[in-house]
C-alpha positions as CSV (number, residue, x, y, z in Angstrom):
1,V,39.6,-191.8,-43.5
2,N,43.3,-192.2,-44.3
3,R,44.8,-190.1,-47.1
4,L,44.9,-192.9,-49.6
5,G,41.7,-194.6,-50.8
6,Y,41.0,-197.2,-53.4
7,G,38.8,-196.6,-56.5
8,A,37.2,-199.9,-57.4
9,M,36.2,-199.1,-61.0
10,R,39.0,-201.2,-62.6
11,I,38.3,-204.5,-60.8
12,T,35.6,-205.2,-63.4
13,G,36.0,-206.5,-67.0
14,R,37.3,-204.6,-70.0
15,G,35.5,-201.3,-70.6
16,I,34.3,-201.3,-67.0
17,W,31.9,-204.0,-68.2
18,G,31.2,-207.5,-66.9
19,E,33.3,-209.8,-64.7
20,P,37.1,-209.4,-64.3
21,A,39.3,-211.8,-66.0
22,D,40.1,-213.4,-62.6
23,R,37.5,-212.8,-59.9
24,E,39.7,-214.2,-57.1
25,E,42.6,-211.9,-58.1
26,A,40.2,-208.9,-58.0
27,K,39.1,-209.9,-54.5
28,A,42.7,-210.4,-53.4
29,V,43.5,-206.8,-54.6
30,L,40.6,-205.5,-52.4
31,R,41.9,-207.5,-49.4
32,R,45.4,-206.3,-49.9
33,A,44.3,-202.6,-50.1
34,V,42.6,-202.9,-46.8
35,A,45.6,-204.8,-45.3
36,L,47.8,-201.8,-46.4
37,A,45.6,-199.4,-44.3
38,V,43.2,-198.2,-47.1
39,N,40.0,-197.5,-45.3
40,F,38.1,-195.7,-48.0
41,I,36.8,-197.6,-51.1
42,D,35.0,-195.8,-53.9
43,T,32.7,-197.7,-56.3
44,A,29.4,-197.3,-58.2
45,D,26.5,-199.4,-59.2
46,S,27.5,-198.8,-62.9
47,Y,30.9,-200.4,-62.5
48,G,30.3,-203.8,-64.2
49,P,27.4,-202.9,-63.8
50,E,27.0,-204.2,-60.3
51,V,30.1,-206.3,-60.4
52,S,32.4,-204.0,-58.4
53,E,30.0,-203.7,-55.5
54,S,29.4,-207.4,-55.4
55,L,33.2,-208.1,-55.4
56,I,33.7,-205.6,-52.5
57,A,31.1,-207.5,-50.4
58,E,32.5,-210.9,-51.3
59,A,36.0,-209.9,-50.4
60,L,35.6,-207.7,-47.4
61,Y,32.3,-208.5,-45.6
62,P,32.0,-208.4,-42.7
63,Y,33.7,-205.0,-43.1
64,P,36.4,-203.6,-40.8
65,E,34.9,-201.1,-38.4
66,D,36.8,-198.2,-39.9
67,L,36.1,-199.0,-43.5
68,V,34.1,-196.3,-45.4
69,I,32.5,-197.4,-48.6
70,A,31.3,-194.7,-51.0
71,T,29.2,-195.6,-54.0
72,K,27.5,-193.7,-56.7
73,G,24.3,-193.8,-58.7
74,G,22.9,-192.0,-61.8
75,L,24.5,-193.7,-64.8
76,L,23.1,-196.4,-67.0
77,R,25.4,-198.8,-68.8
78,P,24.1,-199.9,-72.3
79,G,27.5,-201.5,-73.0
80,P,31.3,-201.5,-72.5
81,N,32.7,-197.9,-72.2
82,Q,29.2,-196.5,-72.6
83,W,27.8,-194.2,-69.9
84,T,24.3,-192.6,-70.1
85,P,23.1,-190.2,-67.3
86,D,19.9,-191.1,-65.5
87,G,19.2,-188.8,-62.7
88,R,15.5,-189.5,-62.4
89,P,14.5,-189.7,-58.7
90,E,12.9,-193.2,-59.2
91,H,16.0,-194.5,-60.8
92,L,18.3,-193.2,-58.0
93,K,16.1,-194.7,-55.4
94,E,16.1,-198.1,-57.2
95,V,19.9,-198.2,-57.7
96,C,20.5,-197.2,-54.1
97,E,18.4,-200.1,-52.9
98,G,20.4,-202.4,-55.2
99,S,23.7,-201.0,-53.8
100,L,22.6,-201.6,-50.3
101,R,21.8,-205.2,-51.1
102,R,25.0,-205.9,-53.0
103,L,27.2,-204.2,-50.5
104,R,25.3,-205.9,-47.6
105,L,24.9,-202.5,-45.8
106,D,22.0,-201.1,-43.9
107,Q,23.3,-197.6,-44.6
108,I,25.8,-196.3,-47.3
109,P,28.3,-194.0,-45.6
110,L,28.7,-191.8,-48.7
111,Y,26.4,-191.8,-51.7
112,Q,27.2,-189.6,-54.6
113,L,25.2,-188.5,-57.7
114,H,27.5,-190.0,-60.4
115,R,26.8,-187.3,-62.9
116,P,24.1,-184.6,-63.4
117,D,21.5,-185.6,-65.9
118,P,20.9,-182.8,-68.4
119,K,17.2,-184.0,-68.7
120,V,16.6,-183.8,-64.9
121,P,17.2,-180.7,-62.7
122,I,19.9,-181.5,-60.2
123,E,17.7,-180.4,-57.4
124,E,15.3,-183.3,-58.2
125,S,18.1,-185.8,-58.3
126,I,19.6,-184.6,-55.0
127,G,16.1,-184.4,-53.5
128,A,15.8,-188.2,-54.1
129,L,19.1,-188.7,-52.2
130,V,17.8,-186.5,-49.4
131,E,14.7,-188.8,-49.1
132,L,17.0,-191.8,-48.9
133,K,19.1,-190.1,-46.3
134,D,15.9,-189.2,-44.3
135,Q,15.1,-193.0,-44.4
136,G,18.5,-193.8,-43.0
137,K,19.8,-195.5,-46.1
138,I,22.5,-192.9,-46.8
139,R,24.6,-191.1,-44.2
140,H,26.3,-188.4,-46.4
141,I,25.6,-187.1,-49.9
142,G,28.2,-186.1,-52.4
143,V,28.4,-185.2,-56.1
144,S,30.6,-186.3,-59.0
145,N,31.4,-185.0,-62.4
146,V,30.0,-181.5,-61.6
147,T,30.6,-177.9,-62.2
148,E,30.7,-175.3,-59.4
149,H,27.2,-174.2,-60.5
150,D,26.0,-177.8,-60.0
151,V,27.5,-177.8,-56.5
152,R,25.8,-174.6,-55.6
153,R,22.5,-175.9,-56.8
154,A,22.9,-179.1,-54.9
155,E,23.8,-177.2,-51.8
156,H,20.5,-175.4,-51.9
157,V,18.8,-178.7,-51.3
158,T,21.1,-180.3,-48.7
159,P,24.6,-180.2,-47.3
160,I,27.1,-181.7,-49.7
161,V,30.2,-183.3,-48.1
162,S,32.2,-184.3,-51.2
163,V,33.0,-183.5,-54.8
164,Q,34.5,-186.2,-57.0
165,N,35.8,-185.0,-60.3
166,R,38.6,-186.0,-62.6
167,Y,41.8,-184.1,-61.6
168,N,45.4,-185.1,-62.3
169,L,48.7,-183.8,-63.7
170,F,47.3,-183.7,-67.2
171,D,43.7,-182.7,-66.6
172,R,43.3,-179.5,-64.5
173,Q,39.8,-178.6,-65.6
174,S,38.5,-179.1,-62.0
175,E,41.0,-176.7,-60.5
176,A,38.2,-174.3,-59.4
177,L,36.4,-177.2,-57.7
178,V,39.6,-178.2,-55.8
179,D,39.8,-174.6,-54.6
180,L,36.1,-174.6,-53.7
181,A,36.5,-177.8,-51.7
182,E,39.4,-176.3,-49.8
183,T,37.6,-173.1,-48.9
184,E,34.3,-174.8,-48.0
185,T,35.9,-177.8,-46.2
186,L,34.4,-180.3,-48.7
187,T,36.2,-183.5,-49.4
188,F,37.6,-183.6,-53.0
189,L,37.9,-187.2,-54.1
């Protein structure tokens, strides 16, 4: 993929909830990103919920051959700006199926556990993603909002190709994970 990707969380309504104020404008933003050589789009079933994935398909399907879509599962949305972890294997399988339908894909290029669920061992959550990968529904597995310990535990179950954590000029809490990604040739998103 090219160096610059597009995170599609903010094409939904306020609080990452519901429809955007202007659905056509949101689709135009997606088309413009691809026209500017963005070939990696990151989304999640919980953005909207379900709105971001639907907009991506409406705006871009049939997809350009080089476009990589990453999506995530593992969070419930009881309301605007509310995020509740749900890493139960049955939930992850269900939301992955929904993402496949909404994105109009036979296989998701990169599927990430959105956040470890403190009530479910990460090995069980990742194990569900491995089952989906074995069924051909996921190509690669990544993790998001994790610690180095979480990454190590996930890697005991299957190869992990990416880590997506918050990291910017003002928030350097994931510095160790950036270093880990570099030394282990993981993609840090």
